[in-house]
C-alpha positions in Angstrom: -35.1 -0.3 -47.3 -32.6 -3.0 -48.6 -31.2 -0.3 -51.0 -30.7 2.0 -48.1 -28.8 -0.6 -46.1 -26.5 -1.3 -49.1 -26.1 2.4 -49.8 -24.9 3.2 -46.2 -22.6 0.2 -46.0 -21.1 1.3 -49.4 -20.7 4.9 -48.2 -18.7 3.7 -45.2 -16.4 1.5 -47.4 -16.0 4.3 -49.9 -15.1 6.8 -47.2 -12.5 4.4 -45.9 -10.8 3.9 -49.2 -10.8 7.6 -50.1 -8.9 8.9 -47.1 -5.2 8.9 -46.7 -3.7 6.2 -44.5 -1.1 6.9 -41.8 0.8 4.3 -39.8 1.1 4.2 -36.0 4.7 3.1 -35.3 5.5 5.3 -32.2 6.5 3.6 -29.0 7.4 5.0 -25.5 9.3 3.3 -22.7 9.4 4.5 -19.1 10.9 3.0 -15.9 9.5 3.6 -12.4 11.3 3.5 -9.1 10.7 4.6 -5.5 13.1 6.7 -3.4 14.9 3.5 -2.3 15.5 2.9 -6.1 13.3 -0.3 -6.0 11.5 -1.1 -9.2 7.7 -0.4 -8.9 5.3 -3.0 -10.3 1.5 -2.4 -10.8 1.8 1.4 -10.9 -0.8 3.1 -13.2 0.5 5.1 -16.1 -1.8 7.3 -18.2 -0.7 8.7 -21.6 -2.0 12.2 -22.0 -2.0 14.5 -25.1 -0.1 17.7 -24.2 -2.4 20.0 -26.1 -5.6 19.2 -24.1 -4.6 16.7 -21.5 -7.0 14.2 -23.0 -6.4 10.5 -22.1 -4.9 8.4 -25.0 -4.0 5.1 -23.3 -3.4 3.6 -19.9 -1.0 0.9 -18.8 0.4 -0.9 -15.8 4.1 -1.2 -15.0 5.5 -4.8 -15.1 7.9 -6.6 -12.7 10.8 -4.6 -14.0 9.0 -1.3 -13.4 8.7 -0.7 -17.1 5.7 0.9 -18.7 5.2 0.5 -22.5 3.0 2.5 -24.8 2.9 1.2 -28.4 1.2 2.0 -31.8 1.3 5.7 -31.2 0.7 8.5 -33.7 3.1 11.3 -34.1 2.6 14.0 -31.5 3.5 15.5 -28.1 2.6 13.4 -25.0 2.9 13.5 -21.2 2.6 10.5 -18.8 0.8 10.7 -15.5 1.9 8.1 -12.9 -0.1 7.1 -9.8 0.2 4.4 -7.2 -1.2 3.8 -3.8 1.1 5.2 -1.2 2.9 7.6 -3.6 2.2 11.1 -4.8 1.1 11.5 -8.5 3.9 12.4 -10.8 4.2 13.7 -14.4 6.9 13.3 -17.0 8.2 16.2 -19.1 6.6 16.4 -22.6 7.6 13.5 -24.9 7.7 13.9 -28.7 6.9 11.0 -31.0 7.7 11.2 -34.7 7.4 8.7 -37.5 11.2 8.6 -37.9 12.0 8.4 -34.1 10.5 5.0 -33.6 11.1 4.0 -30.0 11.4 6.8 -27.4 12.9 6.0 -24.0 11.5 8.5 -21.5 14.1 7.5 -18.8 13.3 6.8 -15.2 10.8 8.5 -12.9 11.2 8.3 -9.1 7.9 8.3 -7.2 7.8 10.1 -3.9 6.1 8.5 -0.9 2.9 10.1 0.2 2.7 11.8 3.6 0.5 9.1 5.1 1.4 5.5 5.4 0.1 3.1 2.8 -2.6 1.7 5.1 -3.9 5.2 5.5 -4.0 6.2 1.8 -7.4 6.3 0.2 -8.6 7.3 -3.2 -10.3 10.7 -3.1 -11.0 11.3 -6.8 -14.5 10.5 -8.0 -15.7 9.5 -11.4 -18.7 11.4 -12.7 -22.0 9.7 -12.2 -22.5 9.6 -16.0 -19.8 9.4 -18.7 -20.2 9.5 -22.5 -17.5 7.4 -24.1 -17.0 6.6 -27.8 -19.2 3.5 -27.9 -21.3 3.7 -24.8 -22.7 5.7 -21.9 -21.2 4.7 -18.5 -23.2 5.2 -15.3 -20.8 5.1 -12.4 -23.2 3.9 -9.7 -20.7 3.9 -6.8 -20.1 7.6 -7.6 -23.7 8.5 -7.0 -24.9 9.5 -3.6 -28.5 9.4 -4.7 -28.1 5.7 -5.6 -27.1 4.6 -2.1 -29.7 2.4 -0.5 -31.6 2.0 -3.8 -32.1 -1.1 -5.9 -30.6 -1.8 -9.3 -34.0 -1.2 -10.9 -34.1 2.3 -9.2 -30.7 3.1 -10.6 -31.7 1.9 -14.1 -34.8 4.1 -14.1 -32.6 7.1 -13.3 -30.1 6.3 -16.1 -30.1 8.2 -19.4 -32.6 7.0 -21.9 -33.8 4.0 -19.7 -37.5 3.5 -19.0 -39.6 0.8 -17.2 -43.2 0.5 -18.3 -46.3 -0.7 -16.4 -45.5 -4.3 -17.3 -41.9 -4.0 -15.9 -40.5 -4.1 -19.5 -37.2 -2.2 -19.7 -36.7 0.1 -22.7 -33.8 2.2 -23.9 -34.3 5.6 -25.7 -37.9 4.9 -26.4 -37.5 1.4 -27.7 -38.1 -2.0 -26.1 -35.9 -5.1 -26.8 -32.9 -4.2 -24.6 -30.7 -7.0 -23.4 -29.8 -6.9 -19.6 -26.5 -8.4 -18.6 -24.7 -8.9 -15.2 -20.9 -8.8 -15.7 -21.4 -9.6 -19.3 -23.7 -12.5 -18.6 -27.4 -12.0 -19.2 -29.6 -12.1 -16.2 -31.7 -15.2 -15.6 -35.0 -13.3 -15.9 -36.8 -10.6 -17.8 -40.2 -8.8 -17.6 -41.7 -9.0 -14.2 -39.3 -11.6 -13.0 -36.3 -9.5 -14.0 -37.8 -6.5 -12.4 -38.3 -8.4 -9.1 -34.7 -9.6 -9.3 -33.4 -6.0 -9.9 -35.5 -4.7 -7.1 -33.7 -7.1 -4.8 -30.2 -6.2 -6.1 -28.7 -3.4 -3.9 -27.1 -0.5 -5.8 -24.1 -0.6 -3.4 -23.0 -4.0 -5.0 -22.8 -2.3 -8.5 -19.7 -0.6 -9.8 -21.1 0.8 -13.0 -23.7 0.3 -15.8 -22.6 0.3 -19.4 -25.3 1.4 -21.9 -24.4 0.3 -25.5 -26.9 1.4 -28.1 -25.2 -0.1 -31.2 -23.1 -3.2 -30.3 -20.6 -4.7 -32.7 -20.7 -8.3 -34.2 -18.7 -9.6 -31.3 -21.8 -9.3 -29.1 -24.8 -11.7 -29.4 -27.1 -10.4 -32.2 -29.9 -9.9 -29.7 -31.0 -6.5 -28.5 -33.2 -4.3 -30.7 -32.4 -1.1 -28.8 -29.0 -2.2 -27.4 -27.4 -3.7 -24.3 -27.3 -2.7 -20.7 -24.4 -4.3 -18.9 -24.5 -4.1 -15.1 -20.9 -4.5 -13.8 -20.7 -5.7 -10.2 -18.0 -4.5 -7.8 -14.7 -6.5 -7.8 -11.9 -5.5 -5.5 -8.6 -4.8 -7.3 -6.3 -4.6 -4.3 -3.4 -6.9 -3.4 -3.7 -8.7 -0.1 -6.9 -9.4 1.8 -9.5 -6.7 1.9 -13.2 -6.0 1.5 -16.2 -3.9 2.3 -19.1 -4.0 4.8 -22.4 -2.3 3.9 -25.5 -1.6 6.0 -28.6 0.3 4.7 -32.1 1.2 5.7 -34.8 2.9 3.6 -38.3 4.1 4.3 -40.9 4.9 1.7 -44.5 3.9 2.3 -42.9 0.6 3.6 -39.5 -0.2 5.0 -36.5 -1.6 3.1 -33.1 -2.8 4.4 -30.0 -4.6 3.2 -26.6 -5.8 4.5 -23.7 -7.1 2.5 -20.1 -8.2 2.8 -17.5 -8.5 0.0 -14.0 -10.0 0.3 -11.0 -10.3 -1.9 -7.7 -12.0 -1.5 -5.1 -11.4 -4.2 -1.5 -12.2 -4.7 0.7 -12.9 -7.8 -0.6 -16.5 -8.2 -4.3 -16.5 -7.2 -7.2 -14.2 -6.7 -10.1 -15.3 -4.5 -13.2 -13.2 -4.4 -16.8 -13.3 -3.2 -19.8 -11.4 -1.8 -23.0 -12.0 0.0 -26.0 -9.7 0.3 -29.2 -10.1 2.2 -32.1 -7.7 1.8 -35.7 -7.1 2.6 -37.9 -4.8 0.7 -41.6 -4.3 1.1 -42.8 -3.0 -2.2 -46.1 -1.3 -3.1 -48.0 -0.8 -6.4 -51.4 1.0 -6.4 -52.9 0.6 -9.9 -56.1 2.4 -10.9 -57.8 1.5 -14.2 -60.7 3.0 -16.1 -61.8 0.4 -18.7 -64.3 1.3 -21.5 -65.8 -1.2 -24.0 -67.5 -0.3 -27.4 -69.2 -2.2 -30.2 -68.3 -2.3 -33.9 -70.1 1.1 -34.3 -67.9 2.6 -31.6 -71.0 2.9 -29.3 -70.2 2.6 -25.6 -71.5 -0.7 -24.2 -70.1 -0.8 -20.7 -67.0 -0.8 -18.6 -65.5 -1.1 -15.1 -63.4 0.8 -12.7 -60.7 -1.1 -10.9 -58.6 -0.2 -7.9 -55.8 -2.6 -7.3 -53.5 -2.3 -4.2 -50.6 -4.7 -4.1 -48.0 -5.2 -1.4 -45.0 -7.5 -2.0 -42.6 -8.5 0.8 -39.4 -9.5 -0.8 -36.5 -11.5 0.9 -33.4 -12.0 -1.3 -30.1 -13.6 -0.9 -27.4 -12.9 -3.5 -24.0 -14.5 -3.5 -21.0 -14.8 -5.8 -17.8 -16.7 -5.3 -14.9 -17.4 -7.6 -11.2 -17.5 -8.2 -8.6 -16.6 -10.8 -5.4 -18.7 -11.1 -2.3 -17.3 -12.7 -0.1 -20.3 -13.6 2.0 -18.0 -15.8 2.3 -14.4 -16.7 0.4 -15.0 -19.9 -2.3 -17.4 -18.7 -5.3 -17.1 -16.4 -7.7 -19.9 -15.4 -10.9 -18.9 -13.5 -14.2 -20.1 -12.2 -17.1 -18.3 -10.6 -20.5 -19.4 -9.2 -23.3 -16.9 -8.9 -26.6 -17.7 -7.1 -29.6 -15.9 -5.9 -32.3 -17.3 -3.7 -35.5 -15.1 -3.5 -38.8 -15.4 -1.8 -41.5 -12.9 -2.5 -45.1 -12.8 -1.5 -47.8 -10.8 -3.2 -51.1 -9.7 -1.8 -53.5 -7.8 -4.1 -56.8 -6.3 -2.9 -58.9 -5.5 -5.9 -62.2 -3.5 -5.9 -64.1 -3.3 -9.2 -67.2 -1.4 -10.1 -69.2 -2.8 -13.1 -70.7 0.0 -15.4 -73.5 -0.6 -17.8 -74.2 1.0 -21.2 -75.8 4.0 -19.6 -72.6 4.6 -17.6 -74.4 3.6 -14.3 -72.8 1.3 -11.7 -74.8 -1.9 -11.6 -72.7 -4.2 -9.4 -69.3 -4.7 -7.8 -66.9 -7.5 -7.2 -63.9 -7.8 -4.8 -60.9 -10.0 -5.4 -58.2 -11.0 -2.9 -55.1 -12.6 -4.6 -52.2 -14.1 -2.7 -49.0 -15.5 -4.1 -46.0 -17.2 -2.4 -43.2 -17.4 -4.9 -39.7 -18.8 -4.7 -36.8 -18.6 -7.2 -33.5 -20.5 -6.9 -31.0 -19.6 -9.6 -27.4 -20.9 -9.9 -24.9 -20.3 -12.7 -21.4 -21.8 -12.9 -18.7 -20.6 -15.2 -15.2 -21.8 -16.1 -13.0 -19.5 -18.1 -9.6 -19.4 -19.7 -7.4 -16.7 -21.1 -4.0 -16.9 -22.7 -2.0 -13.9 -24.0 0.5 -14.8 -26.7 2.4 -11.6 -26.4 2.3 -8.1 -25.0 0.6 -6.6 -28.0 -2.8 -8.0 -27.2 -2.9 -11.2 -29.1 -5.0 -13.5 -26.9 -7.4 -16.5 -26.8 -10.3 -16.7 -24.4 -12.8 -19.5 -23.7 -15.9 -19.9 -21.5 -18.2 -22.7 -20.5 -21.4 -21.9 -18.6 -24.0 -24.1 -17.0 -27.1 -22.6 -15.3 -30.3 -23.8 -13.6 -33.2 -21.6 -12.9 -36.0 -23.1 -10.7 -39.2 -21.4 -9.7 -42.3 -22.3 -7.8 -45.5 -20.4 -7.1 -48.5 -21.1 -4.9 -51.5 -18.8 -5.5 -55.1 -18.2 -4.5 -57.5 -15.8 -6.3 -60.8 -15.4 -4.4 -63.6 -13.3 -5.8 -66.9 -12.2 -4.2 -69.7 -10.6 -6.2 -72.2 -8.0 -4.8 -75.3 -6.1 -5.7 -75.3 -2.4 -5.0 -77.1 -3.0 -1.7 -74.2 -5.2 -0.6 -76.0 -8.6 -0.9 -74.3 -11.4 -2.8 -74.9 -11.4 -6.5 -73.6 -14.9 -7.3 -71.5 -17.6 -5.6 -67.9 -16.9 -4.8 -65.2 -18.0 -7.2 -61.9 -19.4 -5.7 -59.0 -20.6 -7.9 -55.8 -22.2 -6.5 -52.6 -22.5 -8.5 -49.5 -24.6 -8.1 -46.8 -23.8 -10.7 -43.3 -25.1 -11.2 -40.7 -24.1 -13.7 -37.2 -25.3 -14.6 -34.9 -23.9 -17.1 -31.4 -25.2 -17.9 -28.8 -23.5 -20.1 -25.6 -24.9 -21.4 -23.3 -22.5 -23.4 -19.7 -22.4 -24.6 -17.8 -19.8 -26.6 -14.3 -19.1 -27.8 -12.8 -15.8 -28.9 -9.5 -15.0 -30.6 -8.0 -11.5 -30.9 -4.9 -10.7 -33.0 -3.6 -7.1 -33.3 -2.0 -6.4 -36.7 0.7 -4.1 -37.8 0.0 -0.4 -38.2 -3.0 -0.2 -35.9 -5.1 -3.1 -37.2 -6.9 -5.7 -35.2 -8.6 -9.0 -36.3 -11.1 -10.9 -34.1 -13.1 -14.0 -34.6 -15.1 -16.4 -32.4 -17.8 -19.0 -32.1 -20.5 -19.9 -29.7 -22.9 -22.8 -29.1 -25.8 -23.0 -26.7 -28.6 -25.4 -25.8 -31.5 -24.2 -23.6 -34.4 -26.4 -22.3 -37.4 -25.3 -20.3 -40.2 -27.2 -18.6 -43.2 -25.4 -17.1 -45.9 -27.2 -15.3 -49.0 -25.4 -14.0 -51.9 -26.9 -12.1 -55.1 -25.0 -11.3 -58.0 -26.1 -9.1 -61.4 -24.6 -8.7 -62.0 -24.4 -4.9 -65.4 -22.7 -5.1 -67.3 -25.6 -3.6 -64.5 -26.4 -1.1 -63.6 -29.6 -3.0 -60.6 -29.2 -5.4 -61.7 -29.7 -9.1 -59.1 -29.6 -11.8 -59.6 -26.5 -14.1 -58.9 -28.1 -17.4 -59.0 -24.8 -19.2 -56.0 -23.5 -17.3 -54.0 -26.5 -16.2 -51.2 -27.1 -18.7 -47.6 -28.1 -19.3 -45.2 -26.6 -21.8 -41.8 -27.8 -22.9 -39.3 -25.7 -24.9 -35.9 -26.5 -26.5 -33.6 -24.1 -28.4 -30.3 -24.7 -30.1 -28.2 -21.8 -31.2 -24.8 -21.8 -33.0 -23.0 -18.6 -34.0 -19.7 -17.4 -35.5 -18.4 -13.9 -36.0 -15.4 -12.1 -37.5 -14.4 -8.5 -36.8 -11.7 -6.3 -38.4 -10.7 -2.9 -37.1 -8.0 -0.4 -38.0 -6.9 3.0 -36.9 -5.4 5.6 -39.2 -4.1 9.1 -38.6 -7.5 10.8 -39.1 -10.0 8.0 -38.9 -10.7 4.5 -37.7 -13.0 1.7 -38.9 -14.5 -1.5 -37.6 -16.3 -4.1 -39.9 -18.0 -7.2 -38.5 -20.2 -10.1 -39.6 -22.0 -12.5 -37.4 -23.9 -15.6 -38.5 -26.4 -17.4 -36.2 -28.4 -20.5 -36.7 -31.4 -21.2 -34.4 -33.5 -24.3 -34.1 -36.6 -24.3 -31.8 -39.2 -26.9 -30.9 -42.0 -26.6 -28.4 -44.5 -29.1 -27.0 -47.8 -28.1 -25.3 -49.0 -31.2 -23.5 -52.6 -30.0 -23.5 -53.9 -30.9 -27.0 -50.5 -32.3 -27.9 -49.6 -29.1 -29.8 -46.1 -28.9 -31.2 -44.2 -26.1 -32.9 -40.9 -26.4 -34.8 -38.8 -23.6 -36.4 -35.3 -23.4 -37.8 -33.6 -20.3 -39.4 -30.2 -18.8 -40.2 -29.5 -15.1 -40.2 -26.5 -12.9 -41.0 -25.8 -9.8 -38.8 -23.4 -7.3 -40.4 -22.0 -4.2 -38.6 -19.8 -1.3 -39.6 -18.4 1.6 -37.6 -16.5 4.6 -38.9 -15.0 7.6 -37.0 -13.3 10.5 -38.7 -11.4 13.2 -36.8 -12.4 16.6 -38.3 -10.1 18.5 -35.9 -8.2 17.7 -32.8 -11.3 18.1 -30.6 -14.0 17.2 -33.2 -15.0 13.7 -34.3 -17.7 12.5 -36.7 -18.9 8.9 -36.4 -21.2 6.6 -38.5 -22.4 3.1 -37.6 -24.8 0.5 -38.9 -25.8 -2.9 -37.6 -28.5 -5.6 -37.9 -29.9 -7.2 -34.8 -32.5 -9.8 -33.7 -34.7 -10.2 -30.6 -35.9 -13.7 -30.0 -39.0 -14.1 -27.8 -38.3 -14.7 -24.1 -38.8 -18.2 -22.9 -41.8 -17.5 -20.8 -43.3 -15.2 -23.5 -43.9 -18.4 -25.5 -45.6 -20.1 -22.6 -49.4 -20.5 -23.5 -50.6 -20.7 -19.9 -53.6 -18.5 -18.9 -52.9 -16.8 -15.6 -55.8 -15.2 -13.8 -55.1 -11.7 -12.4 -58.8 -11.2 -11.5 -61.9 -12.6 -12.9 -61.9 -10.1 -15.8 -58.2 -9.9 -16.4 -55.8 -12.6 -17.7 -52.1 -12.8 -18.7 -50.7 -15.3 -21.2 -47.8 -16.0 -23.7 -47.9 -17.0 -27.3 -46.0 -20.0 -28.7 -46.1 -18.6 -32.2 -44.4 -15.3 -31.2 -41.8 -14.4 -33.9 -38.4 -12.8 -33.4 -38.1 -9.2 -34.4 -35.3 -8.0 -36.8 -33.8 -4.5 -36.7 -31.5 -2.4 -38.9 -30.0 0.3 -36.7 -28.1 3.4 -37.9 -26.3 6.1 -35.8 -24.5 9.3 -36.8 -22.6 11.0 -34.1 -20.7 14.3 -33.7 -18.4 15.0 -30.7 -17.0 18.4 -30.0 -14.7 18.4 -27.0 -16.8 16.6 -24.4 -20.2 17.4 -25.9 -21.7 14.6 -28.0 -24.7 14.6 -30.4 -26.0 11.2 -31.8 -28.8 10.9 -34.3 -30.2 7.4 -34.6 -32.7 5.7 -36.9 -33.9 2.1 -36.8 -36.4 0.0 -38.7 -37.8 -3.1 -37.0 -39.9 -5.9 -38.6 -42.2 -8.1 -36.6 -41.9 -5.7 -33.7 -42.6 -7.4 -30.4 -45.0 -5.5 -28.2 -47.0 -6.2 -24.9 -50.7 -5.7 -25.7 -53.6 -5.4 -23.3 -56.7 -6.0 -25.3 -60.1 -7.6 -25.2 -60.0 -11.3 -24.8 -62.3 -11.9 -27.8 -60.0 -10.0 -30.1 -57.0 -12.2 -29.2 -58.9 -15.5 -28.8 -62.0 -15.3 -30.9 -62.7 -19.0 -30.6 -62.7 -19.2 -26.8 -65.9 -18.2 -24.9 -65.5 -15.1 -22.7 -67.6 -12.2 -21.3 -67.4 -8.8 -23.0 -65.5 -7.2 -20.2 -62.6 -9.7 -20.0 -59.2 -8.5 -21.1 -55.8 -10.2 -21.6 -52.2 -9.1 -21.5 -50.3 -10.9 -24.3 -47.1 -10.4 -26.3 -47.8 -9.8 -30.0 -46.0 -9.0 -33.3 -46.7 -5.7 -34.9 -45.8 -5.3 -38.6 -43.0 -2.7 -38.0 -41.6 0.1 -35.9 -39.6 3.1 -37.1 -37.5 5.0 -34.6 -35.9 8.4 -35.0 -33.9 9.9 -32.1 -31.4 12.6 -31.2 -29.4 12.2 -28.1 -27.2 14.9 -26.5 -24.7 14.4 -23.7 -23.2 17.6 -22.3 -21.1 17.5 -19.1 -20.3 21.0 -17.7 -17.9 22.1 -15.0 -19.7 25.2 -13.6 -16.8 26.0 -11.1 -14.3 24.2 -8.9 -17.0 22.8 -6.6 -20.0 22.2 -9.0 -20.0 19.6 -11.7 -23.0 19.0 -14.0 -23.8 16.2 -16.4 -26.8 16.8 -18.8 -28.4 14.2 -21.0 -31.3 14.7 -23.4 -33.1 12.4 -25.8 -35.7 13.6 -28.4 -37.3 10.7 -30.3 -40.2 9.7 -32.5 -41.7 6.2 -32.6 -44.0 5.1 -35.4 -45.8 1.7 -35.3 -47.7 -0.3 -37.9 -49.8 -3.3 -37.1 -53.2 -4.8 -36.4 -54.9 -6.5 -33.5 -58.6 -7.6 -33.8 -60.5 -4.9 -35.6 -58.0 -2.1 -34.8 -55.3 -1.1 -37.4 -52.4 0.8 -35.9 -50.5 3.4 -38.1 -49.5 6.1 -35.7 -46.5 7.7 -33.9 -45.8 10.4 -31.4 -42.8 12.6 -30.6 -41.3 12.5 -27.1 -38.3 13.6 -25.1 -36.4 12.7 -21.9 -34.2 15.1 -20.1 -31.9 14.4 -17.1 -29.4 16.5 -15.2 -27.0 15.3 -12.5 -25.3 17.8 -10.3 -22.4 17.1 -7.9 -21.2 19.6 -5.2 -18.0 19.3 -3.3 -18.4 21.2 0.0 -15.1 20.4 1.8 -14.2 18.6 5.0 -15.4 15.3 3.5 -18.9 16.5 2.5 -20.3 15.9 -1.0 -23.9 16.4 -2.2 -25.8 15.5 -5.3 -29.0 16.8 -7.0 -30.7 14.9 -9.9 -33.7 16.1 -11.9 -35.4 14.2 -14.8 -38.4 14.8 -17.0 -40.0 12.4 -19.4 -42.8 13.6 -21.8 -44.2 10.2 -22.5 -44.6 8.8 -26.0 -46.2 6.1 -28.2 -45.5 2.4 -27.4 -47.6 0.3 -29.7 -51.3 0.9 -28.9 -50.4 2.8 -25.7 -49.6 6.4 -25.2 -47.7 7.3 -22.0 -48.2 10.6 -20.1 -45.5 12.9 -18.8 -43.7 12.3 -15.5 -40.8 13.9 -13.6 -38.8 13.6 -10.5 -36.2 15.2 -8.2 -33.7 13.5 -5.9 -31.2 14.9 -3.4 -28.4 13.2 -1.5 -25.5 14.0 0.8 -22.3 12.1 1.7 -19.7 12.3 4.5 -16.4 10.4 4.9 -15.6 9.2 8.4 -13.3 6.9 10.3 -10.1 8.2 8.6 -11.8 8.0 5.2 -12.4 4.3 5.5 -16.1 4.8 6.2 -18.8 6.6 4.3 -22.3 7.6 5.4 -24.8 8.5 2.6 -28.3 9.9 3.0 -30.7 10.6 0.2 -34.3 11.1 -0.8 -35.5 10.0 -4.2 -38.5 11.5 -6.1 -39.0 14.1 -3.3 -42.3 15.4 -4.6 -43.6 11.8 -5.6 -44.3 12.9 -9.1 -42.3 10.3 -11.1 -45.3 8.1 -11.5 -46.5 6.4 -14.8 -49.8 7.1 -16.5 -51.0 6.0 -19.9 -54.0 5.5 -22.3 -54.5 2.3 -24.4 -56.7 2.7 -27.4 -58.5 0.3 -29.7 -61.6 0.7 -31.8 -63.6 -1.3 -29.3 -61.7 -0.8 -26.1 -60.1 2.2 -24.2 -58.2 1.8 -21.0 -56.8 4.7 -18.9 -54.5 3.7 -16.1 -52.2 5.3 -13.5 -49.9 3.7 -11.0 -48.6 4.9 -7.6 -45.3 3.2 -6.8 -42.7 3.7 -4.1 -40.5 6.0 -6.0 -40.1 8.4 -3.0 -37.8 6.7 -0.5 -35.4 8.0 2.1 -32.3 6.0 2.5 -29.3 6.0 4.8 -26.3 3.7 4.1 -23.0 3.1 5.9 -20.0 1.5 4.1 -16.7 0.5 5.7 -13.7 -0.5 3.7 -11.0 -2.7 5.3 -7.7 -4.3 4.2 -4.8 -3.4 2.0 -4.9 -0.6 -0.6 -2.2 -1.6 -3.1 -4.1 -1.7 -6.4 -3.6 -4.2 -9.2 -5.8 -4.1 -12.2 -8.6 -6.6 -12.2 -9.8 -8.1 -15.5 -13.2 -7.6 -16.8 -14.7 -10.2 -19.0 -17.9 -11.7 -20.4 -19.0 -15.3 -20.4 -20.7 -17.6 -22.8 -24.4 -17.3 -21.8 -24.9 -13.7 -22.6 -28.2 -13.7 -24.6 -29.7 -16.9 -23.1 -29.7 -15.6 -19.6 -31.4 -12.4 -20.6 -34.3 -14.3 -22.0 -34.7 -16.9 -19.3 -37.6 -15.1 -17.6 -39.4 -13.6 -20.6 
């Protein structure tokens, strides 16, 4: 494998050196005025190639009304100019040659639109799904079906994204994806992250970026890539905002209301939002568990029927400002917070089966949880541009606190088949508190070079500390007794320091990017019970290389390779034993190791159709296992029918995948975006007496259709099919879904009403089989995937647009692991 890595890296470098170089010295200047001959600032100019009208670059006019496009290849171009309150205009064709140097395209006079500026609204819509060079973009605000949904709902409908029965988010058949909010990792993952995303309304999201092979500039975390959820941020000058109201009805009701505001002038930008929501969620889980001895003879089992309802109240808020002390400097700060309360009531009915497959007894469990989460992150940021060519310095400092508390009671009654008590009731109370603090800082420098080159370097440091305290009491006799086998306290500290360097350059026929990132990590943990301590320290290098070659004007070939790491989530290291019911536990593992991945991609783009073939090899693959308790903890006493959910390291995972993105304009009123992913996962590892050496091919197909019907009416139809696949010891079954939505603009196009129904036939439901030598579990889950939503949005304020900056902050990876 090491030889393969070196060979591919060498082939990239060899290809670079063997191709002819060509400089990019072209430059175009254009001046913009209105009919009164006033210079126009903040107009949007898009440089288009004359041959196919493809977008080359975009720019904004400055105070003098001048637009500048630099570092251009020889060719024929046209510029499209747009601005609120004015009709869109085009220049005549502009020719750039190597000898011409700077081309002055003269002055364009924009004509006022028929309506007044306050009445002008943007009517163009981005496609729901876009395939760009380095990522897939899901434009959430362009999706009618997403209205009234949660962020998790939108993710599950995104190309290649999956959510398994443990609420672990995967990408293109692989786990280990990093979830970010505005470039900053979320404060949770696993079930905690899923609950947070269920409480985040889709109408607060602008877009989702799916990056399968990130460069060295990003944190090295993310086995399968990065999913960056970009929240809405108003770009208009003056004071403006949006008001949103929504209601949904599945099996249970859901509702949300939100307000965003933005005040922007040439010296300051103030922004903020607040959203309140209520969602009653449901999960009906049915399990068929079968146990075997070493000779694979059936020894017994149980049938479980779990019905869980979860009322969820959430408050999400974000406030910040950007100061512009000079044209080249920006100083900003932002505080993000979410305060969530969610209850959980699970009614469990279990039938105990003997070796003759006869029911011999039953037990019923009632579990109640009252959980709270208070998460606050503050960020201070700085950006200075040294010139207009893109030479800049940025810096960020983050401080975040994540606090959680949980009060729980699990009460179990045991019965004979005639309904009489079999044994005394068992009641367990829990009182759990958790606190996690992260402190991160980073600095990045970018310096464009002559002839299309660019040099980037940066550094980052972080310190994360966590303290989890869990107390459990046996209440079976009515008198609290400390359960010493479950009460515990766990402390965790992690220090991480990283540096990176990136170099990129564009030539006439190809472009390259080479990067190297080094990260040093030091970890120490302390489990109070038994005074168990764990220390680890390691340094890793993470190279990356990207190469794109233009075969023809509309055909491009790309090759990329990178090495990545996934460190365990903070709570995945937590050794506490959590009781789900009397025969089912969940726990973490302090000795869980990080997984390391080499990832390769070969892509071919023809016009707007893209094919990407990917291969990755992961060592110490992290996997969530559901296994017999005795196989995981052979030294702890337990009954034969007790299982545990626990993160483990498998030996390796090999992934092969082909992804196709094919947008299609059927006619003037019907646009279609099709995405397909065919992949094969192969796993190697061992747990207990079971050796895993197996894989399974799978595929995921999605199509999104938009219909423009006139008079302000737009509709949308989405269909998806997932064939299932192999995920460690588990094999998932097929599932599919269909969603339909309709939208109408009202109130002089300032208001929008959207209605949709997701998973109309209630078929997008997960099922799977987990297989070991001595244990087989078959499960299926009924969730509220079918929901009818109605949403009203009203936009108010000025419509003069100024480009808003998008940026990431220091705590990218740390926040994504905070709830693992």
